[in-house]
C-alpha positions in Angstrom: 27.9 -31.7 -11.7 26.5 -28.6 -13.5 25.3 -25.8 -11.4 21.6 -25.1 -11.6 20.8 -21.7 -13.1 18.7 -19.6 -10.8 15.9 -17.4 -12.2 16.5 -13.7 -11.8 15.8 -12.6 -8.3 14.4 -15.9 -7.0 17.0 -16.8 -4.4 17.4 -18.7 -1.2 20.1 -16.3 0.0 19.7 -14.3 3.2 19.5 -11.0 1.4 16.1 -11.6 -0.1 13.1 -9.3 0.5 9.5 -10.2 0.8 7.6 -8.9 -2.2 3.8 -8.9 -2.0 1.8 -8.8 -5.3 -1.9 -8.3 -5.0 -4.9 -7.5 -7.2 -8.5 -6.9 -6.5 -10.5 -9.0 -8.9 -13.6 -10.5 -7.2 -15.0 -11.8 -10.5 -11.8 -13.6 -11.6 -11.5 -17.3 -11.7 -7.7 -17.3 -11.9 -5.0 -14.8 -11.4 -1.4 -15.6 -12.3 1.8 -13.6 -11.9 4.5 -13.4 -14.6 7.7 -11.3 -14.6 11.3 -11.3 -15.3 11.9 -13.0 -11.9 10.2 -16.2 -13.3 11.1 -15.9 -17.0 7.6 -14.7 -17.7 6.2 -18.1 -16.9 2.8 -17.3 -15.3 2.1 -21.0 -14.5 4.7 -21.0 -11.7 3.1 -18.2 -9.6 -0.7 -18.5 -9.2 -2.1 -16.0 -6.7 -4.4 -17.1 -3.8 -7.9 -15.7 -3.6 -8.9 -14.2 -0.2 -12.5 -14.0 1.0 -13.0 -10.4 -0.1 -12.0 -11.0 -3.8 -8.4 -9.9 -3.3 -5.8 -12.1 -5.0 -2.3 -12.2 -3.3 1.1 -13.9 -3.4 4.3 -13.3 -1.4 7.7 -14.0 -3.1 11.2 -13.8 -1.7 13.2 -11.8 -4.1 16.7 -10.4 -4.1 17.0 -6.6 -4.0 16.6 -5.2 -7.5 14.2 -4.0 -10.2 11.5 -6.3 -11.5 9.0 -6.1 -14.4 5.7 -7.9 -14.0 2.1 -8.3 -15.1 -0.9 -10.3 -14.0 -2.7 -12.9 -16.2 -6.3 -12.7 -15.2 -8.6 -15.3 -16.7 -6.2 -15.5 -19.7 -5.9 -11.8 -20.3 -2.8 -9.7 -19.5 -3.4 -6.9 -17.0 -1.2 -4.4 -15.3 -1.3 -3.8 -11.6 -3.6 -0.7 -11.1 -1.6 0.2 -8.0 1.7 0.2 -9.9 3.5 3.6 -9.7 6.1 2.9 -12.5 5.7 1.4 -16.0 8.1 0.6 -18.8 7.3 -0.2 -22.4 7.4 -3.8 -23.5 8.3 -5.3 -26.9 4.6 -6.1 -27.6 3.4 -2.5 -27.7 2.1 -2.4 -24.1 3.5 -1.6 -20.7 4.9 -3.7 -17.8 4.7 -2.7 -14.2 8.0 -2.1 -12.3 8.6 -3.0 -8.7 11.9 -2.0 -7.0 13.1 -3.8 -3.9 15.8 -2.2 -1.9 
């Protein structure tokens, strides 16, 4: 039987870390998270809206460096609280989160 390939960082191993991603977007109808941890497939990680307009998701990721962006109502958006960015191949930037 072939071994199922895990996506980068998404792991059921004991060494994972809780990574919280959140975005204040009270007017948004939908906020999705895409990154190298889910092969940039935003459909797999919708954020939940809280009562004050904050959108939030917690993921269990292995320690490492992760690039990500939010997809807000169909428009790509960086995390305004991100402290580190890298250029992407589309002429924009991706946020970087490092888990130790």
